[in-house]
C-alpha positions, 0 to 999 in steps of 0.5 A, a space after each residue: 515514315 510509313 504506317 507500318 513503322 509507326 505501328 511498330 514504334 508504338 507497339 514497342 512503346 506499349 511493351 515497354 510500358 507494360 513491362 515496366 508496370 509489371 516489373 516496377 511492383 516487384 522491384 519496389 516490394 524487393 526494395 521495401 523488405 530490404 529497407 525494412 529489414 534495415 530499419 528493423 536492425 537499426 531499431 534493434 540496436 537503438 540506432 533511432 535516427 537511422 531507423 527514422 530515416 529508413 522508415 520514411 523512405 518505405 513510406 515514401 514509396 508505399 504511404 499505406 505500409 502499416 509496419 513502416 508507419 508503426 515503426 517510425 512512430 516507435 522511432 520517434 519515441 526512442 529519441 523522445 519525440 512523442 509529438 512526432 510519433 502521435 502525428 505519425 499515428 494520427 495520419 495513419 488513421 486518417 489514411 486507413 481508418 479500418 486499421 486497428 493497430 493505429 488506434 492501440 498504438 496511439 492509445 498506448 502512447 497516451 498512457 505512457 504520458 498518463 493521458 487517459 482522457 485522450 486514450 479513451 477517446 482514441 479507443 472509442 474512435 476505433 470502435 466506430 471506424 475500425 473493424 469492430 469485431 477484431 477491435 472489440 476484445 482490445 477495447 474491453 481489455 482496456 475498459 476492464 482496467 478502469 475501476 474505483 480504487 479504494 485501500 479496502 471496502 470497509 470503513 469504521 463509522 466516523 472515519 474515511 477512506 481515499 477514493 479514485 476512479 483509476 486505470 491500472 496496469 494491474 501492477 503498481 501503475 495507476 492513472 486517475 480519471 476525473 469523475 462524478 461521484 455519488 452514494 446510493 445511501 448518503 446516511 451510510 457513507 457521504 462523498 467528501 470532496 474538498 481542496 486539501 491534501 487528502 483529496 477525494 474520500 468517502 466517510 462512513 456515517 452509519 453502519 450498513 452497506 451502500 453502493 458508490 458510483 463514478 461516472 466519466 463520460 460513457 464510463 460508469 463504475 460501482 463499488 459496494 462498501 460496508 461501514 462497521 462499528 470497528 475495522 481492523 487497520 493494523 494486525 501485529 504478530 505478538 513477541 515476534 522479533 525475528 523470523 522464527 525457526 522451527 525444527 521438524 514436528 516442533 509446535 509454535 503458538 502464535 498470537 496477533 493483536 488487532 488495532 482498529 481506526 481508533 488505534 484501540 485493540 479490537 477482537 477479530 475472528 481472522 482467516 488463517 492460511 498457510 501459503 505452502 502447506 509445509 505444516 498444520 495449523 490448529 485454532 485455539 479452542 477459546 481464543 481466536 486470535 491465537 494459532 498453533 502451528 505444527 511444522 512438518 516439512 522443510 522450508 520457508 512457510 508463510 502464514 497468513 492472518 486476514 480480517 476486514 480485507 487486511 492480511 498480515 504474514 509471517 515467515 517461518 523457517 523449518 529446519 532439518 537437515 538442509 538450509 533455506 534462502 529468505 528473500 524480500 524486496 524493496 521497491 518494485 521488482 522480484 528475486 530469482 533463485 536458480 535452482 528454485 528450491 524450498 530447501 538446499 543441501 549445505 554447500 550447494 552453489 546457487 545463482 540469485 538474480 534481481 529482476 526490476 519491474 518496469 520503470 525501476 532499476 536494481 540498486 543493491 543487496 542487503 542482509 547476507 548478501 552485499 554488492 549491487 551486481 544484478 546477478 550473483 552466485 552464492 554458496 548456501 552454507 547456512 540459512 540466508 536472508 537476502 533483501 533486494 533493493 530497487 529504486 525508480 529510474 526516474 528518481 521519483 517517488 509518491 506520497 499518499 496521505 490519509 487519516 482516521 478520525 477528525 482532524 487535518 493533515 497538510 504538508 509543506 509542498 505541493 503535489 504527491 510526486 517528489 524527487 529521490 531524498 527530497 524532504 517533506 514536512 507533514 502536520 497532523 492537526 486534530 479538531 476540537 475534542 480530539 487528539 492526535 495519536 500517531 503516524 502509521 504506514 510506511 513510516 511511523 511517528 508519534 509527532 504531529 509534526 513529521 519530516 520525511 525523506 522521500 526514498 521510496 513509495 510512501 503511504 502515511 495515515 494520521 490517527 486521531 482519537 476522540 478525547 473522552 470526558 474526564 470521570 467527573 463528567 466535567 467538560 474539558 473547556 472548564 478552567 480556573 481562569 474566571 471566564 464566563 464563556 461555556 456552561 459546566 455540567 453538574 458533576 454531582 461532587 462537593 468538590 468546589 470550583 472557582 469557575 464563576 458559571 459552574 452549577 451549584 455544588 453544595 457551597 453555602 455561598 450564593 452565586 455572585 450577581 451579574 455585576 459581581 461577575 468578572 468579564 469574560 476572557 476568552 484569550 485566557 480561556 484558550 491559553 488554558 486550553 492549550 496548557 492543559 497537560 496530556 496524560 503522560 506516556 509510558 513504555 512496556 518492553 516485554 522479552 523472553 528467555 527460553 522457548 515460549 511466548 507472552 500474551 498481553 491484553 493490549 499493545 505495548 506502544 502509547 501506554 498512559 501512565 497508571 494503566 494496569 496491564 495483564 501479561 500471560 506467559 505460555 511456554 512452548 511444548 517441552 518447556 515451562 514457565 519459571 519466573 518473571 524478571 526485571 520490573 516484576 517477580 513471581 512465578 505465576 503465569 499470569 501478571 498484572 502490572 501497574 504501569 507507573 513508570 516505563 518498565 522492562 519485563 522478562 519471562 523466563 522459560 525452562 526446559 522440561 527435564 526427562 520425566 518432568 513433562 508428564 508431571 507438568 501436563 498434570 499440573 497444567 490440567 
């Protein structure tokens, strides 16, 4: 073969090779775009097996294709192969450590499994290896969600609150993080870390402020708490059984009662607020817990009363020519109404839709609407009250327990997450010198042994109250059993005692000698303590006929027999108080009743007739 022919062949091969090299990237690029579009369509239609194979094919052509790697990881999540999703993203980090999106998606994957430790480690690795300027905002946003969680930063002296270091999504999801805890001033608040059903908590030991510090690796968070003499744990609207309905320019006097951590009535100076400004609030001249509301515009107004970080809200309907639609939810979700208006003309057709939060599903409508369709068209022909009920997709609910006072709280099953309709029995056991009062929270009971059905996320607090000494000053451990254990305090009375260990109470008989004293019988003594009767409880039911309210100097539950209760009848504008009925009589506005039995009392208000209103105002003055 001639030299010229060899040169021609070599030139041809070079041309073909160069052409292939120039053409192949364009061909591969076109093929990848086609595969990526097909994979995305498969993923959107939840055909995850197909999208997995397509994304794999793309990575076989180009292992550095970022979108294909992320898409493959998401497809593995779609078929619940979280382990393969993790491996895929880790491989991306190994191949392209500078790409920040791999760290973000891997951290999200760990968060979905409540694996906060690995999520933080992944983000910290991204800060070291990825483009720091690009990744800094993502890292900071994640870390901002890690905070000390406490119900409220106010603690009544001698009581506790649960605390945790958590990552929160800002809605309902929280993931706990192990941490080392300390209090800057242990004399004011002490960290309690005991292995019981209540978990980590802080106890208020003296009045004042201190800072709680939680450290977890490089993370450190602080929270200022205040220990007070009394802290409001419950705010109750007096004599409100249902949503009040007012006419335009009508006034309504509202009163609240606050209870502290010992379930005792306390005085508060609440912050009052209106949500929509559909009226005016006028504070009472002398009673900070009473407010006057004047309705000025149609709609649904919400009145808020806040004290010690605790807010109690009351919805008030203001009616004119139009109707209102009041919506509430059980579970996690929201209700959307179209058109969204404060009021509706009679006969208006509206669309109402239940929108569940992530991890929740809509179950049913309750109230003035029934059924389980998420979207309904209804005609507003009256005032409506509608409840949307949401349940967890997983069918599991959480149980959070806490306590006020000295005692222990236990449950018959471990853990804090339970299946839907699973029953859990709780037991509240008071410490010596204390008594159990009641359970409060999502559900309520006055029985120390309380069985609940887990059909919603439940938060319960056991309230213990210190037993006050008897009026004679004698210790509650003194009995007539003849026990020689324990010392009886000197009561200063002339009532004889059979307790051989009592002090001289004026009897002419000398105390017995040591030989004459009967042997101690601790079992009898403990049995006598157990059998010591507790004060009998009675109930007071107060109702009203006509327009007005009834104020009480204390709550109407857990009343000891023999207690005196003071009631005051206050008529609304245009009405006057007439008389008391039931277990009381008379026409004076202020009534004192002795609770020697359970009683039912009705306050009767009558409308002031024309010409009498001015005379009534003069009498009131």
